[in-house]
N, C-alpha and C positions, 0 to 999 in steps of 0.2 A: 504493500500499499503506500502511495506517494504522500508526502507531506506537503503542507501548504507552500513552503518556500520553494518546491521542486515545480510548482506550476507555471507555465508560460502566462503571459498577458492574456493570450486568447482563451487560454484554459480558466483562467480566473474570471473572465467576463462570461464564460459558457457556465461555470459554477454559479455565478451571481443570477444568471436567468433561471436556473433550475431552482435555486434557493427561493427566488421571489415566487415562482409558480407554486412551490410547496408551501411556503408561508400563506399565501393567498387560499389554498385549499384547506389549511388547517384554521384560518379564520372562518372560512364558510362552514366548515365541520362545527365549530364552536357555535356559530350563529344558530345552525340547525339543531344541535343538541340543546340550546338554551332557550329556544323560541317559546316553548310552551310554558316552562317555569319563570323564566327571566326575559321576557319580551323586550324590555327596555335595553339590557345588555346585549340581546340578540341584534338589535338595530345597530349597535355600535360596531359590532363584529362584522355584520353585513357591509357596512360603509368601509371598514378597514379591509375587507376581502377585495372589494371594488377597487380601492387605491392601490393595493398589491398588484392587482391585475394590470392597471394602468402603468405602475412602474415596469412591469415585465414587458409590456408592449413597447415602452421607450427603449428599454434594453434591447430588445430584439431588433429594433430599427437601427440602433447604433451598431450593434454587432454585424448585421448584414451589410451596412454600409462600409465597415472596415474590412471585415473578413469573408464576407460571401454567404451563401445560403445555408451552407451545412454547419450545424452546432453540434459539437461533440457532446456525449451524455456524460456528464461528470455531476455526481451527486455528493451531498454531504458525506454520507457514509463511506464514500470511496476516497476522502481525504483524511490522512492521520491527524488527529487532534480536534477535528471538527465536532461541534456540538449536534449530535443527532437528536431530533425531536421525535417522541413516541407519537404514533396516531392517536386520534382522539378516542377511538374505540378501545384503545388500551387502558384508558384511565377514567373508566365509568365507575361509580358516579362521579359527575363534574362538580366539586365544590366552587362556588361562584368566584370566591376570591382567589382561589388557585389558578383559575382561568385568567382573571385579571392580571395577576402577577405573571404569568406565563406570557401573556401579550406584552407586557413591558419588557420582559427579558429578551424576546423575540427581536423588538425593535431595537434595543440597546446591542444585542448581538450582531445584527445586520450593519449598523453604523460602524461598529469596531472592525468588521470584516472589511468593509470598504476603505476604511482609513489605513488598515494594515496593507491592503493590496495596492493602494496608491503609494504608499511609501516606498515599496520595493519595485514599483514600475519605472522603467527607464524610457518608455516612449512617452513624449509629451502629450499627444492626444489621448492616450489610454490613462496617463496619470491624471489629466484633466477630468476625464470621464469617470474615473473611479472616485475622484475627490467630490465631484458633483453628486456621485451617487450616496456617499457618506453624508453630505449636506442634505440631500433628500430624506434620507432616514432619519437624521437628527430632527428635521422639520416633521417628519412622519410622527415622531414621538409627540411633538407639541400638537401637531393636528389632532391625533387621537385623544389627547387630554382635552383639547377643546371641544371635539365631538362627543366625549363621553359627558363632558359638563352639560352640554346642550341637550343630549338625548337622556342621560342618566341622571335626572334630577335628584336631589337630596331625598325627596318624597318618595322617588321611584327606587332609589337605591335602599332606603329604609325598608320598603315594603319587601324588597326581593331577599334582604338580610332576615327579616322577620319570617318570610316563606321558608327560607333555607332552615332557619332554627326549628320551625314547626315540623319541617320534614325530618330533620335530625331526630326530633324527639319521637315522632311517630315510628320511625324506620329502625332506630337503634335504641334510644332511652327506653322506650316503653316495652318494647319486647326483652330487652335485656333486665329492665326492673321486675317484670313478671317472673322471668327465669330465676333471678336472684332471690326474690322473695319465696318462691316455691321451694328452691334448693335449699334455702337457709332454714326455712320454718318447717316444711313437711318431713325432712329428713331427721329433725330433731329427735322424734318420737322413736323410730327405730333404732337410732344409734345409741341414745341413752337407755332404752328398754334393754337392748343387748348388753351394754356395759353393766348396768345394775343386776341384770339377771344372772350374769356370768362371773362379774368382777375379773375379767380377762380383756386386757387391752386389745389383744390381737383379734379376738372374736368381734368386738365392738368396731374394730377398724374394718373388718372385713364386711359386716352387716352396712356400715356407713359407706363404703366403697361402691358396694352393689346398689344401695338405695341412691346414691348420687348419680351413678352412671345410668341406672334404669330410669330415673327421673329425668335425666338431661335428654335421654333419647326420646322419651314420651312427650316431654314438652316441646322439644324440637319439631317433632312431626306435628303436634296439635297446632303450634303457632304457624308452622307452613301451609298447612291445610285449611285454616280457619278462613282465609280469604285471599283473592289474587293480588290485592292491593290497588286495583285499577280504580274502584269507586272510592275507596276509603283514602286512598293517597298514602298507604302504609308502606309502599315499596314492594320489592320483589320478595315472594314467599320464601326463596331460598335463604336470602340475607337474614330475613327475620327469624326464620327457623334455627339457622347456624348460630346467630346472638343469643336467641332465647335458651337453645341447648347448652351451649357453653357457659352462660351465665347460671343456669341450673346446676350444672355440675360444679362449677366454682363455689356457689352457695353451700352446697351440700359437703364438697371436699374439705371446706376450710375447718369446720370442727370435728372432721374425721380424722385428719391428719395428726392431731395430738395424741391420738390412740396408738401411733407407733411407739410412744414412750412406754416401756415395759411396765413401770410402776401404775397400777390402775388409779390411784388417787391422785398423783401428779397429773397423769393424763386428762383426768375428769375436771381438775382445777383449770388447766390450761383450756381445754374444750370449752368450759363455761365462758372464760374470758374471750376466747375467740367468737363464740355466740353473741356476746354483747357488743363486740366490735362489728360483726355482720349486721346486726340490727340497727346499730347506730349509722352505719353506711346507707342501709336503705332508707331510714328516716331522712338523712341529708339529701339523698337523690330526690326523695318524694318533695322536699322543701325546695330544693335547687331548680329542679326542672318542672314539677307539676304543681309548683306554687301552693303547697299544702302548708299551713301554719305550722310553724317548727313544733310547738307544744302538742298539736293534735297529731302530727306525723310520729313524733316519739311515742306519744301514749297508745296510739293503735298498733303500731309496730311492736313495741315492748310488751303490750298486754297479750297479743296473739302468740308471740314467741314464747312467753312465760307460761301460758296455757299448754301449748304443745309440748314444751320441756318437762312441765309437770306431769302430763299425762305419760310420757315416756319413762320418767323416773318412777312413776307409782306402778305402771305395768311391771317393770322390771323388778321392782322391789317386792311385788306381791308373790 
């Protein structure tokens, strides 16, 4: 693979043409992907894609006038050290801030490329051309900022940010919280029942591990099969199922791991402390993302956890 410094002036210009075409298609892909959920941002990227296509046409005219009709195929990935941009379909879902930051980086990278290419050019005409291109990309960054401020008003940006937060809660926080609550609370009874019935840490660990994994699989399938997410806006069933299942396992395994300690009483004390931490985390998540009053969240979670824990201990001690 050849490096940037090994390219001729003709090859540098061909690389610039290919890069502009690729950037224009990426912006168009961003616009298509964001159109439904972020219409204002989608308009910004549609306009940016149109500008990239205009730059490409100007580059083509300049290239044909200087070197003729044939343009060699030189892509970013063919040049050592170049920044390769992943296709949009590789990075779904698309967080809106990530897309905005990626667009800024793309414009900055393009301007830097043209400045470096101009510095090592020996032909006066090509040097001027590349310098002009660097100036165009610098101006493009300013134009994009002005275009964003025109199309993406503060109200539109705030609405899109709020919509993104709502989707994050529906698609990640909500199924994760359901799984964490189920794993943390429902496995308390079998774990502590086994512990107090046998007074054997290893038996309690086996029961807790089986209950956690079983609950994780069950909750994962239940969440994934609940709905397809199209009408509810809760996202893909696979993502919700995976999140819910993993958090269910995490909730159950937390107070199960202490029973790897050989001493039954030491393991039980540690497990009770872990249970208290799990319930506190659940209460905090409810307060932080579900806007549940803190006292109400703590009271409900602690009461439910205490009842299930008591049931397990009573059954195991009987």
